[in-house]
C-alpha positions as CSV (number, residue, x, y, z in Angstrom):
1,M,-112.1,-63.6,13.7
2,L,-109.7,-60.9,12.3
3,Y,-110.7,-57.3,12.7
4,E,-109.6,-54.2,10.8
5,A,-109.4,-50.7,12.3
6,V,-111.1,-47.9,10.5
7,I,-109.8,-44.5,11.6
8,G,-110.8,-40.9,10.7
9,L,-108.9,-37.9,12.0
10,E,-110.2,-34.4,12.8
11,I,-107.2,-32.0,13.0
12,H,-107.5,-28.5,14.3
13,V,-104.7,-26.1,13.2
14,Q,-104.4,-22.6,14.6
15,L,-103.4,-20.2,11.9
16,N,-100.5,-17.9,12.7
17,C,-102.4,-14.7,12.1
18,P,-101.5,-11.6,14.2
19,T,-105.2,-11.1,15.1
20,K,-108.2,-13.3,15.9
21,L,-110.8,-14.5,13.4
22,F,-113.5,-11.9,13.9
23,C,-111.8,-9.0,15.7
24,D,-108.5,-7.2,16.0
25,C,-107.5,-8.7,19.4
26,A,-104.0,-10.2,19.4
27,N,-104.0,-13.9,18.5
28,T,-102.1,-15.2,21.5
29,S,-103.0,-17.3,24.6
30,S,-99.6,-17.3,26.3
31,E,-99.9,-14.0,28.2
32,K,-101.8,-13.0,31.4
33,P,-105.4,-14.4,31.3
34,N,-108.1,-12.2,29.8
35,T,-105.8,-9.4,28.5
36,H,-106.5,-9.9,24.8
37,I,-110.3,-9.7,24.7
38,C,-113.0,-7.4,23.5
39,P,-116.9,-7.4,23.3
40,T,-116.6,-9.6,20.1
41,C,-114.3,-12.2,21.8
42,I,-116.8,-12.7,24.7
43,W,-119.8,-12.0,22.5
44,L,-121.5,-9.2,24.4
45,P,-124.8,-7.9,23.0
46,G,-124.3,-5.5,20.0
47,R,-120.9,-7.0,19.0
48,I,-120.1,-7.0,15.2
49,A,-118.1,-10.0,13.8
50,Q,-115.9,-9.1,10.9
51,L,-114.0,-11.9,9.2
52,S,-110.3,-11.4,9.0
53,E,-109.0,-11.3,5.4
54,D,-105.6,-12.5,6.6
55,A,-107.2,-15.5,8.3
56,L,-109.2,-16.3,5.2
57,E,-106.1,-16.0,3.0
58,K,-104.1,-18.3,5.2
59,A,-106.9,-20.8,5.5
60,A,-107.2,-20.9,1.7
61,L,-103.4,-21.3,1.3
62,T,-103.5,-24.2,3.8
63,C,-106.2,-25.9,1.7
64,L,-104.3,-25.4,-1.5
65,A,-101.1,-26.8,0.2
66,L,-103.1,-29.9,1.0
67,G,-104.3,-30.3,-2.6
68,C,-107.9,-29.3,-1.8
69,E,-110.3,-27.6,-4.1
70,L,-111.6,-24.3,-2.7
71,S,-115.4,-23.9,-2.8
72,P,-116.7,-21.0,-4.8
73,K,-119.0,-20.2,-1.9
74,S,-118.7,-21.1,1.8
75,A,-120.5,-19.8,4.8
76,F,-120.6,-19.9,8.6
77,D,-123.0,-21.8,10.9
78,Q,-123.8,-21.6,14.6
79,K,-122.7,-24.9,16.1
80,V,-124.9,-25.0,19.1
81,Y,-123.7,-26.4,22.4
82,Y,-123.5,-25.2,26.0
83,Y,-120.3,-25.3,27.9
84,P,-118.4,-22.7,30.1
85,D,-115.7,-22.1,27.5
86,L,-118.4,-20.9,25.0
87,P,-120.7,-18.5,26.9
88,K,-122.7,-17.4,23.9
89,G,-124.0,-21.0,23.4
90,Y,-122.6,-21.6,19.9
91,Q,-119.4,-21.7,18.0
92,L,-119.0,-20.1,14.6
93,S,-117.9,-22.9,12.2
94,Q,-118.6,-24.1,8.7
95,H,-120.8,-27.2,8.8
96,H,-123.0,-26.9,5.7
97,M,-120.7,-25.1,3.3
98,P,-117.0,-25.6,4.2
99,L,-114.2,-23.7,2.6
100,A,-112.7,-26.7,0.7
101,Y,-113.2,-30.3,-0.3
102,G,-111.0,-33.1,-1.4
103,G,-107.2,-33.2,-1.2
104,W,-105.0,-36.1,-0.2
105,I,-101.6,-36.9,1.4
106,E,-99.3,-39.6,0.3
107,I,-97.5,-41.6,2.9
108,T,-95.3,-44.7,3.1
109,G,-97.1,-47.6,4.8
110,E,-95.6,-50.1,7.1
111,D,-95.1,-52.4,4.2
112,G,-93.0,-49.8,2.4
113,K,-95.6,-49.1,-0.3
114,L,-97.1,-45.7,-1.0
115,K,-100.6,-44.9,0.2
116,R,-102.9,-42.1,-0.7
117,L,-105.0,-40.9,2.3
118,R,-107.8,-38.7,1.4
119,I,-109.1,-35.5,3.0
120,H,-112.9,-35.1,3.1
121,H,-113.1,-31.3,3.7
122,V,-111.5,-28.4,5.4
123,H,-113.5,-25.7,7.2
124,I,-112.7,-22.5,9.2
125,E,-113.9,-22.0,12.7
126,E,-113.2,-19.9,15.8
127,D,-111.4,-21.4,18.8
128,V,-113.2,-21.5,22.2
129,A,-111.9,-20.1,25.5
130,K,-109.6,-22.1,27.8
131,L,-110.8,-23.6,31.1
132,V,-108.2,-23.4,33.9
133,H,-108.9,-25.8,36.8
134,E,-107.5,-24.9,40.2
135,T,-108.1,-25.6,43.9
136,E,-109.1,-22.9,46.2
137,G,-108.7,-24.2,49.7
138,Q,-110.4,-27.6,49.5
139,T,-112.7,-26.6,46.7
140,R,-112.1,-27.3,43.0
141,I,-112.9,-24.3,40.8
142,S,-112.7,-23.7,37.1
143,L,-111.7,-20.3,35.6
144,V,-112.2,-19.1,32.1
145,D,-109.4,-17.5,30.1
146,F,-110.7,-15.8,26.9
147,N,-107.4,-15.0,25.3
148,R,-107.8,-18.0,23.1
149,A,-111.4,-17.4,22.3
150,G,-111.8,-16.4,18.6
151,A,-108.4,-17.6,17.5
152,P,-108.5,-18.6,13.8
153,L,-108.6,-22.3,13.2
154,V,-109.0,-24.6,10.2
155,E,-110.3,-28.1,10.9
156,I,-109.1,-30.8,8.5
157,V,-111.4,-33.8,8.4
158,T,-110.1,-37.0,6.7
159,E,-111.9,-39.8,5.0
160,P,-111.8,-43.1,6.9
161,D,-108.8,-44.3,4.9
162,I,-106.5,-44.9,7.9
163,H,-106.2,-48.4,9.3
164,S,-103.2,-48.4,11.7
165,P,-101.5,-46.2,14.2
166,H,-98.5,-46.0,11.9
167,D,-100.5,-44.5,9.0
168,A,-102.2,-42.0,11.4
169,M,-98.8,-40.8,12.6
170,A,-97.3,-40.7,9.1
171,F,-100.4,-38.7,7.9
172,L,-100.0,-36.1,10.7
173,R,-96.3,-35.7,10.0
174,A,-96.8,-35.2,6.3
175,L,-99.7,-32.8,6.9
176,R,-97.6,-30.8,9.4
177,T,-94.8,-30.6,6.8
178,R,-97.0,-29.3,4.0
179,I,-98.6,-26.7,6.2
180,R,-95.3,-25.5,7.6
181,Y,-94.0,-25.2,4.0
182,A,-97.0,-22.9,3.3
183,K,-96.0,-20.9,6.5
184,T,-99.6,-20.5,7.5
185,A,-99.3,-22.3,10.9
186,E,-96.7,-23.5,13.4
187,C,-98.5,-26.9,13.7
188,S,-97.0,-27.8,17.1
189,M,-99.0,-30.4,19.1
190,E,-96.9,-29.7,22.1
191,S,-97.8,-26.0,22.3
192,G,-101.4,-26.6,21.1
193,T,-101.3,-25.0,17.7
194,M,-102.2,-28.4,16.2
195,R,-104.7,-30.7,17.9
196,C,-106.0,-34.0,16.7
197,D,-109.1,-36.1,17.6
198,A,-109.3,-39.7,16.3
199,N,-112.5,-41.5,15.5
200,I,-111.8,-45.3,15.7
201,S,-114.0,-48.2,14.9
202,L,-113.5,-51.9,14.0
203,R,-115.0,-54.1,11.4
204,P,-114.5,-57.7,10.4
205,A,-111.6,-57.9,7.9
206,G,-112.9,-57.5,4.4
207,S,-116.3,-56.4,5.5
208,D,-118.1,-53.1,5.0
209,A,-120.1,-53.4,8.2
210,F,-118.7,-51.2,11.0
211,F,-119.0,-51.5,14.8
212,T,-119.7,-48.4,16.7
213,K,-117.0,-45.7,16.6
214,V,-115.4,-44.0,19.6
215,E,-113.7,-40.6,19.6
216,V,-110.4,-40.0,21.4
217,K,-109.2,-36.6,22.4
218,N,-106.3,-35.0,24.5
219,M,-103.3,-36.2,22.5
220,N,-100.5,-33.7,22.6
221,S,-97.9,-35.3,20.3
222,V,-97.8,-37.4,17.1
223,K,-96.5,-40.3,19.2
224,A,-99.4,-40.0,21.6
225,V,-101.9,-40.2,18.7
226,G,-100.3,-43.5,17.6
227,S,-100.3,-44.9,21.2
228,A,-103.9,-43.8,21.9
229,I,-105.2,-45.4,18.6
230,A,-103.2,-48.6,19.3
231,Y,-104.7,-48.9,22.8
232,E,-108.2,-48.1,21.7
233,I,-108.0,-50.8,18.9
234,Q,-107.1,-53.4,21.5
235,R,-109.8,-52.2,23.9
236,Q,-112.5,-52.4,21.3
237,E,-111.4,-55.7,20.0
238,K,-111.5,-57.1,23.5
239,L,-115.1,-55.9,24.0
240,I,-116.2,-57.4,20.7
241,T,-114.5,-60.7,21.3
242,E,-116.2,-60.9,24.7
243,G,-119.6,-60.2,23.2
244,R,-119.9,-56.8,24.8
245,E,-121.2,-53.6,23.2
246,V,-119.0,-50.8,22.0
247,V,-120.8,-47.6,23.1
248,L,-120.7,-44.3,21.1
249,H,-118.9,-41.8,23.4
250,T,-115.8,-39.6,23.7
251,R,-112.7,-40.7,25.5
252,L,-109.5,-39.0,26.7
253,W,-105.9,-40.3,26.4
254,D,-104.1,-40.5,29.7
255,P,-100.4,-40.2,28.8
256,D,-99.3,-41.2,32.4
257,K,-101.2,-44.5,32.4
258,N,-101.1,-45.1,28.6
259,V,-104.8,-45.8,28.5
260,T,-107.9,-44.1,27.2
261,V,-110.6,-43.1,29.8
262,S,-114.2,-42.3,29.3
263,M,-114.9,-38.5,29.2
264,R,-118.6,-38.0,28.2
265,D,-121.4,-39.2,25.9
266,K,-121.0,-38.1,22.3
267,F,-123.1,-35.0,21.7
268,A,-123.7,-33.3,18.4
269,G,-125.8,-30.1,18.7
270,P,-127.6,-28.5,15.8
271,C,-125.8,-26.3,13.2
272,I,-127.8,-23.3,12.2
273,P,-126.7,-21.0,9.3
274,D,-125.3,-17.8,10.9
275,P,-126.8,-14.5,9.6
276,S,-124.1,-12.2,11.1
277,V,-121.0,-13.1,9.0
278,T,-121.1,-12.6,5.2
279,A,-120.7,-15.6,3.0
280,I,-117.2,-16.1,1.5
281,R,-117.0,-16.1,-2.3
282,M,-113.8,-17.3,-3.9
283,E,-113.6,-16.2,-7.6
284,P,-111.4,-18.3,-9.9
285,E,-109.0,-15.4,-10.4
286,R,-108.4,-15.0,-6.7
287,I,-107.8,-18.8,-6.3
288,E,-105.2,-18.7,-9.0
289,E,-103.5,-15.7,-7.3
290,L,-103.4,-17.6,-4.1
291,R,-102.1,-20.7,-5.8
292,K,-99.1,-18.6,-7.1
293,Q,-98.2,-17.8,-3.5
294,L,-97.5,-21.4,-2.7
295,P,-93.9,-22.3,-2.4
296,E,-92.2,-25.3,-3.9
297,M,-93.7,-28.2,-1.9
298,P,-91.8,-31.0,-0.2
299,A,-92.1,-33.7,-2.9
300,Q,-91.0,-31.2,-5.6
301,K,-88.1,-29.9,-3.5
302,Q,-87.0,-33.5,-2.8
303,H,-86.9,-34.4,-6.5
304,R,-85.0,-31.2,-7.3
305,F,-82.4,-31.7,-4.6
306,S,-81.7,-35.1,-6.0
307,E,-81.4,-33.8,-9.6
308,Q,-79.6,-30.5,-8.9
309,Y,-77.3,-31.4,-6.0
310,G,-76.8,-35.1,-6.6
311,L,-78.2,-36.1,-3.2
312,A,-79.1,-39.7,-2.5
313,E,-82.8,-40.3,-1.9
314,E,-82.5,-40.5,1.9
315,E,-80.4,-37.3,1.9
316,S,-83.0,-35.4,-0.2
317,V,-85.8,-36.6,2.0
318,L,-84.1,-35.3,5.1
319,M,-83.2,-32.0,3.6
320,S,-86.7,-31.4,2.4
321,L,-88.4,-32.5,5.6
322,E,-89.0,-29.0,6.8
323,R,-88.9,-25.8,4.8
324,D,-86.4,-24.1,7.2
325,I,-84.1,-27.1,6.9
326,A,-84.4,-27.0,3.1
327,D,-83.7,-23.2,3.1
328,Y,-80.6,-23.7,5.3
329,F,-79.3,-26.5,3.2
330,E,-79.8,-24.6,-0.1
331,T,-78.1,-21.5,1.4
332,L,-75.0,-23.6,2.2
333,A,-75.0,-25.1,-1.3
334,E,-75.3,-21.7,-2.9
335,K,-72.3,-20.5,-0.9
336,G,-70.2,-23.2,-2.5
337,V,-70.2,-25.9,0.2
338,N,-70.2,-29.4,-1.2
339,A,-74.0,-30.3,-1.2
340,R,-73.5,-33.8,0.3
341,N,-71.2,-32.5,2.9
342,A,-73.7,-29.9,3.8
343,A,-76.5,-32.4,4.0
344,L,-74.5,-34.7,6.3
345,W,-73.4,-31.8,8.5
346,I,-77.0,-30.6,9.0
347,S,-78.5,-34.0,9.7
348,S,-75.7,-35.5,11.8
349,R,-74.2,-32.6,13.6
350,L,-76.2,-29.4,13.4
351,M,-79.7,-30.7,14.1
352,P,-78.7,-32.8,17.2
353,A,-76.9,-29.7,18.5
354,L,-79.9,-27.5,18.0
355,K,-82.2,-30.1,19.6
356,E,-79.9,-30.3,22.6
357,R,-80.0,-26.5,23.0
358,K,-83.7,-26.2,22.2
359,Q,-83.1,-23.9,19.3
360,E,-84.8,-23.7,15.9
361,I,-82.7,-23.8,12.7
362,S,-84.4,-20.6,11.5
363,R,-83.5,-18.7,14.8
364,T,-80.1,-20.1,15.8
365,E,-76.9,-18.0,16.0
366,M,-75.3,-20.8,14.0
367,T,-76.3,-19.1,10.8
368,P,-75.5,-20.5,7.3
369,D,-72.7,-17.9,7.1
370,R,-71.0,-19.3,10.2
371,S,-71.6,-22.9,9.3
372,S,-70.3,-22.4,5.8
373,E,-67.0,-21.0,7.1
374,L,-66.6,-24.1,9.4
375,L,-67.4,-26.5,6.5
376,F,-64.9,-24.8,4.3
377,L,-62.2,-25.4,6.9
378,I,-63.1,-29.1,6.9
379,E,-63.3,-29.3,3.1
380,K,-59.8,-27.7,2.8
381,E,-58.6,-30.1,5.5
382,I,-57.5,-27.2,7.6
383,V,-59.3,-28.9,10.5
384,N,-60.5,-32.5,10.8
385,P,-64.1,-33.5,11.6
386,K,-63.4,-34.1,15.3
387,Q,-61.9,-30.7,15.7
388,A,-64.8,-29.2,13.7
389,R,-67.3,-30.7,16.3
390,E,-65.4,-29.0,19.1
391,I,-65.2,-25.8,17.2
392,M,-69.0,-25.9,16.6
393,T,-69.6,-26.3,20.4
394,L,-67.4,-23.2,21.1
395,M,-69.2,-21.3,18.3
396,F,-72.5,-21.8,20.1
397,E,-71.0,-20.5,23.3
398,S,-69.4,-17.4,21.8
399,G,-69.8,-15.0,18.9
400,K,-66.4,-16.0,17.5
401,T,-65.9,-17.3,14.0
402,A,-64.6,-20.8,13.2
403,S,-61.3,-19.5,12.1
404,Q,-60.8,-17.5,15.3
405,I,-61.5,-20.5,17.4
406,A,-59.2,-22.8,15.3
407,D,-56.3,-20.3,15.7
408,E,-56.9,-19.8,19.4
409,K,-57.1,-23.5,20.2
410,G,-54.4,-24.6,17.9
411,Y,-56.8,-26.8,16.0
412,R,-55.4,-26.2,12.5
413,Q,-54.1,-29.5,11.0
414,I,-50.5,-30.2,10.3
415,T,-50.3,-30.6,6.5
416,D,-46.7,-30.0,5.8
417,T,-45.3,-33.3,4.5
418,T,-41.8,-32.8,5.9
419,E,-43.1,-32.3,9.4
420,L,-45.5,-35.2,9.1
421,Q,-42.7,-37.4,7.7
422,T,-40.6,-36.6,10.7
423,L,-43.5,-37.4,13.0
424,L,-44.2,-40.7,11.3
425,D,-40.5,-41.8,11.4
426,A,-40.5,-41.1,15.1
427,V,-43.5,-43.2,15.7
428,L,-42.1,-46.1,13.6
429,E,-38.8,-46.0,15.5
430,A,-40.7,-46.1,18.8
431,N,-42.7,-49.1,17.7
432,P,-40.4,-51.8,16.3
433,D,-42.9,-54.6,16.9
434,A,-45.5,-52.8,14.7
435,V,-42.9,-52.3,12.0
436,E,-42.2,-56.1,12.0
437,K,-45.9,-56.8,11.7
438,L,-46.1,-54.4,8.7
439,R,-43.2,-56.3,7.1
440,A,-45.1,-59.5,7.7
441,G,-48.0,-58.1,5.6
442,K,-50.4,-57.3,8.5
443,K,-51.9,-54.2,7.0
444,E,-54.3,-53.6,9.9
445,T,-51.2,-52.5,11.9
446,A,-51.2,-49.3,9.7
447,G,-54.2,-48.1,11.7
448,F,-52.3,-48.4,14.9
449,I,-49.3,-46.4,13.5
450,I,-51.6,-43.6,12.3
451,G,-53.4,-43.5,15.6
452,Q,-50.1,-43.2,17.5
453,A,-49.0,-40.4,15.2
454,M,-52.3,-38.6,15.7
455,Q,-51.9,-38.9,19.4
456,K,-48.3,-37.7,19.3
457,S,-49.4,-34.6,17.3
458,G,-52.2,-33.8,19.7
459,G,-54.8,-34.7,17.0
460,R,-53.4,-32.1,14.6
461,A,-51.8,-34.3,12.0
462,N,-53.7,-34.8,8.8
463,P,-54.6,-38.5,8.8
464,K,-55.0,-38.7,5.1
465,T,-51.5,-37.4,4.5
466,L,-50.1,-39.6,7.2
467,S,-51.7,-42.6,5.5
468,A,-50.4,-41.7,2.1
469,L,-46.8,-41.3,3.6
470,L,-47.0,-44.6,5.4
471,S,-48.2,-46.4,2.2
472,R,-45.1,-45.2,0.4
473,K,-42.8,-46.8,2.9
474,N,-41.0,-50.0,1.8
475,F,-41.1,-52.6,4.7
476,T,-39.8,-55.5,2.7
């Protein structure tokens, strides 16, 4: 029997607010443990929770960026469970009245066709503390760091529209792009500012009857999400085929062994309306004001890049992939760099160089001003592409401009036709066999002659001019 996977995702995104959700403590977990806490963070008696307006605005912008409809009224609940990372015994979340409903993201499926994957709802909640497991002597101990407790999160819950690891990964990438465009979150699974849980079940192909679902956690990259889902589909299919029961529980992804392992029974505690935090009311006028703050989104930008700059579809997709890449590209184009040259340079040269150096395009010393100067040198054929790559490497290593490096290293191309003609004649005289082949009509020999001339010039001769001069020669 053929089985079909049915997958729903729960994605937690940490908003990039300066402070936590209900207090003024710094929203950071990367410093010394328990240095950004207060009575509200650790919920001491008498604490007063005050919802951050900045967190609310960024949560609402996130929802709008995903095409969701903001609810006129939303409210917080106490999600009750007992665990050391939550000493007050409940987490403030929005179970009964979430911030937004609906929304969807369009992806390209494995068959090349467009798919619309729906979002069920988005709600706000506070993050919990972080457990740190250590060994003291021969005893395993767990310590609690409250720096993360109270960090502002939105949880994005999808409809069960996903049916493959490919679609799950494509959804996450597209969602991450939209949220980064809105600049409300970093969305890095590697650093923990985006976390994803997957609920996976199987059903006979074409049937509406589901087998029991299993939740998988602990996936720290988009690729890991795909791998975990693929493994879990195979594991559940094997159980069903062998006539064994799929049990409702939570599993962890083990990236070292590439398997999911049992974690605990699935537990859902009660959600009780919270009386301490005032309900959120979103008036139509406020929603429209927030909507006006949204930037041009990826699909719009992709279409405009094709229309305005004449980029091919693949080029416009690459240049609109991230907002920082799009801004960098457009800055180069506005400075007068040929748009297609700029797109090719960014995708094939700059981005790999930044990745190698672990730099972000928005924070690199290779600014659009510095890149544009180098690209103008290429466009004017003052340096060739190979020289430009070497110049770029030296630009990363120093604060010097492209022109300074080109002068110091003698990288400027020889473009004087008299000098190039003399060079070409010398190469032809030194290679009589090649000349005979040219006379015999073997045009591929021209590449050898140009290569010899380039070598003799130390790579400084302009290959286009050399080729033009060679084509004018009469070898008959």
